[in-house]
VOBA-1610 file (N, C-alpha, C; in pm, whole numbers, padded with zeros to 5 digits, always signed):
BEGIN
Met+00085-00119-00001Met+00001+00001+00001Met+00087+00124-00001Asn+00071+00209-00101Asn+00148+00332-00112Asn+00070+00446-00046Glu+00095+00465+00085Glu+00019+00564+00159Glu+00059+00706+00117Lys-00038+00795+00111Lys-00013+00936+00085Lys+00000+01008+00218Tyr+00094+01100+00224Tyr+00121+01173+00348Tyr+00099+01323+00328Tyr+00064+01386+00436Tyr+00045+01530+00435Tyr+00092+01588+00566Leu+00109+01718+00566Leu+00149+01788+00689Leu+00058+01910+00701Gly+00006+01935+00820Gly-00082+02049+00837Gly-00068+02113+00973Ala-00086+02244+00975Ala-00092+02322+01099Ala-00224+02400+01097Tyr-00294+02402+01212Tyr-00430+02458+01213Tyr-00448+02545+01338Trp-00523+02651+01324Trp-00553+02740+01435Trp-00684+02814+01407Pro-00752+02867+01512Pro-00872+02942+01489Pro-00844+03064+01402Gly-00946+03109+01328Gly-00929+03226+01243Gly-00868+03342+01319Arg-00753+03394+01273Arg-00683+03500+01344Arg-00664+03617+01248Val-00740+03724+01268Val-00738+03837+01175Val-00619+03928+01208Glu-00532+03944+01111Glu-00414+04031+01121Glu-00403+04114+00995Pro-00322+04219+00996Pro-00296+04291+00869Pro-00234+04198+00765Val-00262+04223+00641Val-00211+04136+00534Val-00058+04134+00536Glu+00003+04242+00581Glu+00149+04245+00591Glu+00199+04137+00687Ser+00123+04111+00792Ser+00161+04008+00887Ser+00157+03869+00822Tyr+00057+03844+00739Tyr+00049+03713+00671Tyr+00167+03695+00578Ala+00207+03802+00507Ala+00323+03793+00417Ala+00449+03767+00494Arg+00464+03831+00611Arg+00582+03807+00696Arg+00586+03663+00744Arg+00470+03617+00791Arg+00464+03477+00840Arg+00493+03378+00730Ala+00436+03402+00612Ala+00460+03312+00500Ala+00608+03309+00462Glu+00671+03425+00463Glu+00814+03427+00433Glu+00892+03342+00533Ile+00861+03357+00660Ile+00930+03276+00761Ile+00910+03127+00735Phe+00786+03088+00700Phe+00759+02948+00672Phe+00843+02895+00558Phe+00840+02964+00443Phe+00916+02916+00327Phe+01065+02921+00354Arg+01114+03021+00428Arg+01258+03030+00457Arg+01304+02915+00545Leu+01225+02885+00648Leu+01263+02776+00739Leu+01245+02640+00674Leu+01157+02631+00575Leu+01134+02506+00505Leu+01248+02471+00408Ala+01308+02572+00349Ala+01404+02552+00239Ala+01519+02458+00274Pro+01583+02466+00392Pro+01696+02377+00420Pro+01660+02230+00433Asp+01531+02199+00451Asp+01490+02063+00478Asp+01502+01971+00355Glu+01487+02029+00235Glu+01473+01945+00115Glu+01502+02032-00010Pro+01588+01981-00102Pro+01624+02062-00220Pro+01504+02113-00300Thr+01397+02031-00308Thr+01283+02073-00390Thr+01194+02176-00320Phe+01230+02217-00198Phe+01157+02320-00129Phe+01218+02458-00150Asn+01301+02469-00255Asn+01371+02596-00276Asn+01318+02674-00395Arg+01217+02624-00465Arg+01153+02705-00570Arg+01004+02680-00565Trp+00929+02785-00599Trp+00784+02778-00583Trp+00714+02854-00695Phe+00598+02804-00731Phe+00514+02861-00836Phe+00373+02878-00780Glu+00303+02976-00835Glu+00161+02987-00805Glu+00089+02867-00869Lys-00013+02817-00803Lys-00093+02711-00864Lys-00176+02768-00980Ala-00203+02683-01079Ala-00278+02726-01196Ala-00357+02608-01247Gly-00431+02631-01359Gly-00515+02525-01415Gly-00439+02413-01478Ser-00314+02435-01516Ser-00233+02332-01579Ser-00088+02348-01533Arg-00011+02242-01552Arg+00131+02247-01517Arg+00205+02355-01598Ala+00176+02362-01728Ala+00243+02458-01814Ala+00214+02601-01769Asp+00088+02627-01731Asp+00051+02762-01688Asp+00117+02794-01555Ala+00120+02699-01465Ala+00180+02724-01333Ala+00332+02753-01346Leu+00399+02684-01436Leu+00542+02707-01456Leu+00575+02847-01509Arg+00473+02917-01559Arg+00491+03055-01604Arg+00474+03154-01490His+00445+03106-01368His+00420+03197-01257His+00506+03163-01136Pro+00640+03168-01151Pro+00726+03149-01034Pro+00716+03271-00941Phe+00746+03250-00817Phe+00755+03364-00726Phe+00869+03340-00627Val+00923+03450-00579Val+01024+03443-00473Val+00953+03457-00339Pro+00965+03358-00251Pro+00885+03361-00129Pro+00941+03453-00021Asn+00956+03583-00056Asn+00995+03680+00045Asn+00876+03770+00078Glu+00889+03850+00182Glu+00776+03930+00228Glu+00725+04020+00121Glu+00812+04087+00047Glu+00771+04183-00052Glu+00686+04119-00163Ser+00738+04010-00221Ser+00664+03948-00331Ser+00536+03881-00283Leu+00541+03820-00166Leu+00420+03758-00111Leu+00312+03863-00080Leu+00352+03976-00030Leu+00257+04083+00001Leu+00186+04129-00129Lys+00262+04144-00235Lys+00203+04185-00362Lys+00102+04081-00409Leu+00139+03952-00400Leu+00050+03846-00444Leu-00079+03844-00358Phe-00061+03853-00228Phe-00176+03846-00139Phe-00271+03960-00164Lys-00216+04080-00180Lys-00303+04198-00200Lys-00371+04194-00336Lys-00299+04150-00436Lys-00349+04157-00574Lys-00445+04046-00609Lys-00418+03921-00565Lys-00491+03808-00620Lys-00555+03716-00516Tyr-00510+03719-00394Tyr-00547+03611-00303Tyr-00612+03655-00175Arg-00661+03778-00170Arg-00727+03828-00050Arg-00878+03834-00076His-00954+03777+00016His-01098+03774+00006His-01162+03818+00138Asp-01278+03878+00132Asp-01334+03944+00250Asp-01349+03846+00369Glu-01428+03739+00351Glu-01461+03655+00466Glu-01354+03552+00496Val-01285+03505+00395Val-01187+03398+00417Val-01046+03450+00433Gly-01025+03581+00433Gly-00891+03638+00447Gly-00804+03611+00326Val-00684+03560+00348Val-00594+03525+00240Val-00601+03375+00215Ser-00624+03339+00090Ser-00627+03197+00050Ser-00531+03180-00067Phe-00424+03103-00047Phe-00314+03097-00143Phe-00264+02957-00156Ser-00232+02915-00278Ser-00176+02782-00304Ser-00051+02792-00387Ala+00050+02711-00352Ala+00177+02708-00421Ala+00216+02566-00453Trp+00309+02554-00547Trp+00354+02422-00595Trp+00503+02434-00630Asn+00578+02326-00607Asn+00723+02338-00626Asn+00774+02297-00763Gly+00684+02268-00857Gly+00723+02249-00994Gly+00785+02115-01027Glu+00784+02023-00935Glu+00840+01892-00959Glu+00741+01804-01040Pro+00791+01701-01106Pro+00703+01612-01184Pro+00597+01546-01097Asp+00495+01496-01162Asp+00385+01428-01090Asp+00445+01319-01001Gly+00397+01313-00880Gly+00443+01213-00784Gly+00557+01263-00699Ala+00643+01350-00753Ala+00757+01403-00677Ala+00728+01542-00624Ser+00610+01596-00657Ser+00585+01736-00625Ser+00529+01753-00482Thr+00542+01875-00433Thr+00484+01916-00305Thr+00400+02039-00329Gly+00282+02041-00268Gly+00196+02159-00276Gly+00177+02220-00137Val+00157+02349-00132Val+00132+02420-00009Val+00003+02498-00020Arg-00084+02489+00081Arg-00205+02569+00088Arg-00205+02652+00216Leu-00228+02781+00199Leu-00237+02872+00313Leu-00375+02935+00316Ala-00436+02939+00433Ala-00560+03012+00456Ala-00546+03083+00588Cys-00549+03215+00588Cys-00529+03287+00713Cys-00616+03412+00715Gly-00668+03442+00833Gly-00749+03559+00851Gly-00897+03540+00831Ser-00943+03416+00842Ser-01085+03390+00824Ser-01167+03455+00934Thr-01279+03516+00894Thr-01375+03568+00990Thr-01503+03483+00989Ser-01503+03373+00917Ser-01620+03286+00909Ser-01635+03206+01036Glu-01760+03179+01075Glu-01787+03095+01190Glu-01761+02946+01158Leu-01739+02916+01032Leu-01722+02778+00989Leu-01578+02743+00954Leu-01495+02844+00930Leu-01358+02818+00880Leu-01253+02863+00981Gly-01153+02778+01000Gly-01036+02817+01073Gly-00922+02848+00977Asp-00804+02873+01027Asp-00689+02901+00944Asp-00602+02776+00937Leu-00520+02768+00831Leu-00438+02648+00811Leu-00319+02674+00723Cys-00221+02586+00738Cys-00105+02575+00648Cys-00086+02428+00623Val-00109+02381+00500Val-00109+02238+00469Val-00013+02211+00353Met+00064+02102+00366Met+00153+02056+00261Met+00108+01917+00214Asp+00089+01902+00083Asp+00064+01772+00022Asp+00200+01719-00024Leu+00244+01607+00032Leu+00381+01561+00018Leu+00398+01463-00098Pro+00523+01442-00144Pro+00545+01354-00260Pro+00494+01213-00239Thr+00446+01154-00348Thr+00388+01020-00340Thr+00480+00913-00396Arg+00586+00953-00467Arg+00681+00853-00519Arg+00813+00919-00553Gly+00913+00833-00582Gly+01042+00884-00627Gly+01136+00919-00514Glu+01252+00974-00553Glu+01354+01009-00457Glu+01308+01117-00360Ala+01229+01209-00407Ala+01179+01316-00319Ala+01097+01257-00205Arg+01013+01158-00238Arg+00935+01093-00133Arg+01026+01030-00026Glu+01129+00959-00073Glu+01218+00892+00023Glu+01293+00993+00110Arg+01327+01107+00055Arg+01398+01208+00135Arg+01303+01276+00233Val+01182+01309+00186Val+01091+01388+00269Val+01024+01307+00377Leu+00984+01184+00344Leu+00906+01104+00440Leu+00996+01035+00542Thr+01063+01121+00622Thr+01143+01075+00734Thr+01105+01159+00855Ala+01124+01101+00971Ala+01088+01174+01093Ala+01162+01305+01109Pro+01294+01312+01078Pro+01366+01441+01093Pro+01313+01549+01000Val+01288+01514+00873Val+01245+01617+00776Val+01102+01663+00812Leu+01015+01572+00842Leu+00878+01611+00877Leu+00874+01690+01007Ser+00958+01654+01102Ser+00964+01730+01227Ser+01011+01873+01200Gln+01112+01889+01115Gln+01162+02023+01084Gln+01059+02103+01005Ala+00987+02037+00914Ala+00885+02107+00835Ala+00770+02152+00924Leu+00728+02066+01018Leu+00622+02106+01107Leu+00672+02216+01201Arg+00794+02208+01242Arg+00853+02313+01323Arg+00851+02448+01249Ala+00881+02444+01119Ala+00877+02567+01038Ala+00735+02627+01039Ala+00635+02541+01026Ala+00496+02589+01027Ala+00462+02648+01164Val+00511+02586+01270Val+00481+02634+01406Val+00544+02769+01428Leu+00670+02786+01393Leu+00741+02911+01418Leu+00682+03024+01331Ala+00630+02989+01214Ala+00573+03092+01128Ala+00431+03131+01171Trp+00348+03031+01201Trp+00204+03057+01215Trp+00149+03044+01356Asp+00229+02991+01450Asp+00186+02975+01591Asp+00049+02908+01598Pro+00036+02786+01543Pro-00093+02717+01542Pro-00127+02655+01679Glu-00250+02606+01689Glu-00292+02534+01808Glu-00248+02388+01799Trp-00250+02332+01679Trp-00228+02188+01661Trp-00171+02164+01522Gly-00086+02062+01511Gly-00028+02028+01381Gly-00010+01878+01370Ile+00001+01832+01245Ile+00009+01687+01220Ile+00091+01659+01094Ala+00164+01552+01095Ala+00225+01496+00975Ala+00202+01346+00982Thr+00123+01295+00889Thr+00088+01155+00892Thr+00030+01117+00755Ser-00009+00992+00742Ser-00069+00950+00616Ser-00220+00975+00617Thr-00277+01000+00500Thr-00420+01020+00492Thr-00493+00892+00530Ala-00433+00777+00504Ala-00494+00649+00543Ala-00508+00640+00693His-00404+00680+00767His-00411+00680+00911His-00513+00780+00962Arg-00509+00901+00907Arg-00607+01004+00946Arg-00751+00952+00931Asp-00777+00892+00815Asp-00913+00846+00789Asp-00953+00729+00877Arg-00854+00654+00922Arg-00882+00539+01012Arg-00924+00587+01151Val-00859+00695+01197Val-00883+00735+01336Val-00976+00855+01353Ser-01010+00924+01243Ser-01095+01042+01253Ser-01192+01041+01136Glu-01318+01005+01164Glu-01417+00992+01056Glu-01429+01118+00973Phe-01424+01233+01038Phe-01442+01359+00964Phe-01313+01443+00958Ala-01200+01380+00995Ala-01069+01446+00989Ala-01072+01581+01062Val-01127+01584+01181Val-01142+01707+01254Val-01007+01749+01313Pro-00954+01864+01273Pro-00825+01908+01327Pro-00829+01922+01478Gly-00721+01875+01541Gly-00708+01886+01686Gly-00747+01763+01763Thr-00805+01663+01695Thr-00866+01552+01769Thr-00792+01419+01760Phe-00681+01413+01688Phe-00610+01287+01672Phe-00459+01309+01666Val-00384+01201+01671Val-00237+01208+01661Val-00192+01133+01536Gly-00069+01159+01496Gly-00013+01092+01379Gly+00133+01062+01399Trp+00205+01050+01289Trp+00348+01022+01296Trp+00419+01133+01374Val+00396+01258+01334Val+00446+01374+01409Val+00327+01462+01444Thr+00312+01496+01568Thr+00199+01578+01615Thr+00253+01697+01690Tyr+00189+01811+01674Tyr+00227+01930+01748Tyr+00109+01977+01833Leu+00139+02013+01959Leu+00040+02066+02049Leu+00091+02198+02107Ser+00011+02304+02093Ser+00050+02433+02150Ser+00050+02424+02301Arg+00139+02498+02365Arg+00142+02502+02511Arg+00011+02560+02568Arg-00063+02636+02482Arg-00191+02690+02530Arg-00293+02579+02560Leu-00272+02459+02505Leu-00362+02348+02526Leu-00339+02280+02661Gly-00218+02293+02716Gly-00186+02227+02841Gly-00051+02157+02833Thr-00020+02079+02935Thr+00111+02013+02949Thr+00102+01870+02895Val+00197+01833+02810Val+00203+01696+02756Val+00257+01602+02865Pro+00186+01492+02894Pro+00232+01398+02996Pro+00346+01313+02943Pro+00415+01239+03028Pro+00515+01142+02980Pro+00448+01039+02890Leu+00519+01005+02783Leu+00463+00913+02684Leu+00556+00793+02666Pro+00502+00680+02621Pro+00583+00556+02617Pro+00687+00559+02508Ser+00794+00482+02529Ser+00897+00462+02426Ser+00835+00385+02309Pro+00878+00418+02183Pro+00987+00504+02139Pro+00945+00647+02111Val+00834+00693+02164Val+00787+00829+02135Val+00890+00929+02183His+00918+01027+02097His+01015+01133+02128His+00941+01267+02136Ile+00974+01343+02241Ile+00909+01473+02262Ile+01017+01582+02256Glu+00986+01692+02185Glu+01079+01805+02185Glu+01000+01935+02183Trp+01057+02037+02243Trp+00996+02168+02248Trp+01023+02246+02120Val+00928+02328+02079Val+00948+02424+01970Val+00954+02559+02035Glu+01077+02603+02068Glu+01099+02726+02144Glu+01001+02732+02263Asp+00928+02844+02277Asp+00832+02856+02388Asp+00691+02834+02343Lys+00672+02777+02224Lys+00538+02772+02165Lys+00462+02643+02199Gly+00529+02530+02200Gly+00459+02405+02226Gly+00549+02286+02207Thr+00488+02170+02183Thr+00559+02042+02186Thr+00536+01963+02060Leu+00646+01912+02003Leu+00642+01814+01895Leu+00645+01674+01955Ile+00557+01588+01907Ile+00554+01449+01952Ile+00580+01360+01831Val+00696+01293+01829Val+00733+01207+01717Val+00705+01063+01758Met+00612+00998+01690Met+00565+00868+01733Met+00674+00762+01727Cys+00753+00763+01618Cys+00857+00662+01602Cys+00956+00711+01497Pro+01082+00665+01506Pro+01183+00715+01410Pro+01162+00656+01270Ala+01110+00535+01259Ala+01084+00475+01126Ala+00958+00535+01067Arg+00940+00515+00936Arg+00821+00567+00870Arg+00695+00505+00931Phe+00606+00590+00979Phe+00482+00544+01039Phe+00384+00504+00930Thr+00334+00381+00937Thr+00240+00333+00836Thr+00120+00268+00898Val+00007+00281+00831Val-00119+00223+00881Val-00116+00071+00872Ser-00025+00017+00791Ser-00016-00127+00774Ser+00064-00196+00883Asn+00128-00117+00971Asn+00209-00173+01078Asn+00128-00175+01207Pro+00088-00293+01256Pro+00002-00296+01378Pro+00071-00239+01499Glu+00201-00247+01509Glu+00270-00187+01624Glu+00258-00035+01622His+00267+00023+01502His+00250+00169+01492His+00108+00210+01533Ile+00010+00135+01485Ile-00129+00169+01517Ile-00156+00156+01666Ala-00104+00049+01728Ala-00124+00028+01872Ala-00059+00141+01952Leu+00060+00180+01912Leu+00131+00288+01981Leu+00054+00418+01967Ala+00005+00450+01848Ala-00071+00574+01825Ala-00198+00573+01910Glu-00263+00460+01919Glu-00387+00452+01999Glu-00355+00476+02148Gln-00244+00423+02195Gln-00204+00442+02334Gln-00175+00589+02361Val-00098+00651+02273Val-00064+00794+02290Val-00189+00881+02283Gln-00275+00851+02187Gln-00398+00929+02174Gln-00485+00919+02300Glu-00491+00800+02357Glu-00568+00783+02478Glu-00511+00866+02593Gln-00378+00865+02605Gln-00314+00943+02712Gln-00336+01091+02693Leu-00326+01139+02570Leu-00345+01283+02545Leu-00490+01320+02564Asn-00581+01231+02531Asn-00723+01259+02556Asn-00751+01270+02705Arg-00690+01179+02784Arg-00711+01182+02929Arg-00656+01312+02986Ala-00552+01366+02925Ala-00494+01492+02971Ala-00568+01614+02919Gly-00671+01590+02837Gly-00754+01699+02788Gly-00686+01781+02679Leu-00593+01723+02606Leu-00515+01798+02507Leu-00565+01790+02365Leu-00653+01696+02337Leu-00704+01678+02200Leu-00846+01731+02192Lys-00860+01847+02131Lys-00991+01914+02121Lys-01006+01970+01980Pro-01127+01974+01927Pro-01148+02034+01795Pro-01101+02179+01793Ile-01039+02221+01682Ile-01000+02360+01663Ile-01128+02440+01634Gln-01161+02532+01719Gln-01288+02606+01704Gln-01262+02740+01633Pro-01323+02761+01515Pro-01310+02891+01450Pro-01361+03003+01539Gln-01302+03120+01526Gln-01341+03236+01607Gln-01428+03329+01524Gly-01549+03283+01489Gly-01636+03364+01407Gly-01690+03486+01484
//
């Protein structure tokens, strides 16, 4: 089974000046770049590959601010922006940003759709790279909760994929949620500056087909639930 993996950071809608979103996005892309060679060039998403390749952008504050103001700012949903790294099918990574929502139904997010095959997949789908990528999202966006796991695992443990309510290969919990209790080996815990905690389930690739991985995730999820740390992300409408 070739599981698809994604990474996401989620928080309640937080209205800020558009300049703040551009600054945060620059921090995210800058911190992401050292993790993987294919994270060093980006294009705006478009209707076709050929069209997207005609729209490269430099992910700095100035260029992002122009894009956000000109094309990607909407009244109720704030800034909604998608990028793609231009790699061939299967090796590509996409990024979706939504920030500044005032809707009672929508929260904010930063999501990466990760490579599904090839050398890029083998490089990216490791605990160190995903931990660093999720750390980049945390330092940029200060979310409540984050995840890096397979969609198969997400769908197994969360019927509606509700952000904040489950754990995966790498999970992030903001310190605003509470204190993470001691967790069983081989789970690794590390702080992200003063913002919160990264929980790495295991050093090997976490897969839904491995019963030991599933049992460990269930145990960790139960402990975090008992500690009151897993709660739905509530939009601030």
